[in-house]
Structure formats: C-alpha cells, structure tokens
C-alpha positions, 0 to 999 in steps of 0.5 A: 765927525763928518764936519770935522773931517770935511773942514780938515780936508779943506784946510789941507787943500788950502795948504797944498795950494799955498805950497804950490804957489810958494814953489812957483815964486821960488822958481820965479825968483831964479829968473829976472822978475819985473816984480820988486816984491819977489825978493828974498825977505818976502819969500822968507816971510811966506815960508814962516807963514806956512808954519802958521798955516800948519799949526792952525791945521793942527789946532782946528782939527783937534779942537773941532774933533773934540767939540763935535764929540761934546756936541753929540753928547749934548744933542743925544741927551747923555747924562753923567751916569751914561758916560765913561769916567774920563768924560765924567771927570772932564765935565766935573772939572769944567763945571767946578772951574766956572767958579774957581777963583782965589777971591771966590766966596764960600757961597759961590762954591756951595752954589756950584756944588749944589748945581753939579749935584742937581745936574747929576741927580736930574740926569741933565745932558752933559754940556761942555764947550771949548773951555773944557778941552784944555787947548790953549795955543800950545798943541804939540804931539805930547799935548794931543796924546794927553788930550786923547788919553784924558778922553779915553780916545785910542788911535794908531799913528803911522811910524813914518811921521816919527810920532809927530815930533815936528809938531813941537817945532811948529808950535814953538815957531807959531808962538814966537811969531804970534807973540812977536819975539821973532820976525817972519823973515828971521823965522823963514830964514832957517827953512828950505822948501823941502824942510817945510814939505817934510813938516807938512807931510809928517803933520798930516800923517800924525793928524790922520791917525789921531782923527781916525781914532776920534772918528771911531770913538765918535761913531762907536760911542766909546764915550759911553760907560761900559755896562757889564752884563 
C-alpha cells in the first residue's frame, strides 16, 4: 500500500495548494484588480473545479488501494484456494463477466467455464484488473463501504466526518459537471469557500479511515483464507 498512500498524499498536497490559491484570488477580488479575469464567474468556476479535484482524490485513492491489493495477490502467486471467500467470489465474477453477453454463444460459456475450472485445478495465480473493482465514476461513502465489505476489508471511521456524507454531494456534482448537465459557474455559485473547506476536510478524514483499513488488510494479508488448525 506504500504507492497508494504516497500518491494519496501527493493529491492532498495538490488540493491544499489549489485551495490556498483560491483563497488568495478571493482576497484579490475584494480589491481593485488590473486583471479582467478576476471576476465573479471565474471564481465560481474555480470553486466547482475544487469539487472535481476532491472527487478525483476519492476515486484514485480507492481504486489505487484495491488494485495494489490485486497486484500483491498476483505477484505473490496466490491461487484460488489460498484466498478468502470474498476474493474468490470477486475473481469468479470477474472471469465470468469476460464472456457474459446476451448474444454470447453456448460454446463461449463452455470455454470460459473450462478456463475457470482449469485455473482453479492448476492453482494458477489470482489475476484481476480494474474491471473487477466495480468502480465506475459513482463513488460515494455507501459505495466505498460496499466495496470494502465485498473484499472483507474492515476499517474505523472518525465520527467527525459524519460517515462521509459529503461524498454523495461531491459525486453528484462531479457527474453533473462531467456530463454537462450543469455549468461550472452555476455549480460554484452554491458554495462558499468555507463550505468547500468543510467538504475537503471531511472527505480526507473519511478516506484516512478507509485507507488505513486497506493498509492493514494488505500488510497483514487478511485477503488470505483463514486455515483452522
């Protein structure tokens, strides 16, 4: 999890730099400025972009953590029989979905079934990519909790982030901006700097708890099957 946590901190530093610059621009706006782009709409656009950066922090951190776990499974050569049931189920669904299609021929299913059976019997290393994560641009706190549950990852969340409730608004605004259903200026109109600061802080607190749970899962190899002695 070292790589994921390093990138996570780099993204937080970027966001802090952005927020500091945004605050300075707002202070400049209160004085006479020779720059015509220091206008209200421009600053609203910058505020909306802060939500995009916060969402990107969420998705890159969760995706990065899960993929680093998958890489460790592959690189360590762990096979189906070695991993806990949650990982077995995710891997099976991942393999099956490679062929699933309404128009798929019977032979395609038969061949994929044979491939899965052979991989299990030969103790081939578990190998998965981002398609196995069920992360598709719609991450909020509930979805992240579901992803953790699906993998058997446990965590502790500081109550000051209110369970990550702000992530739902971040996700919705990010999707509206990405799909063009609302403009950046319109979106930014509804947020004061203090509002965005609170959203940022609660998001980071929530992610800290989740990533520490992932780190423990990774470091202590909790993804492996418990063997009763």
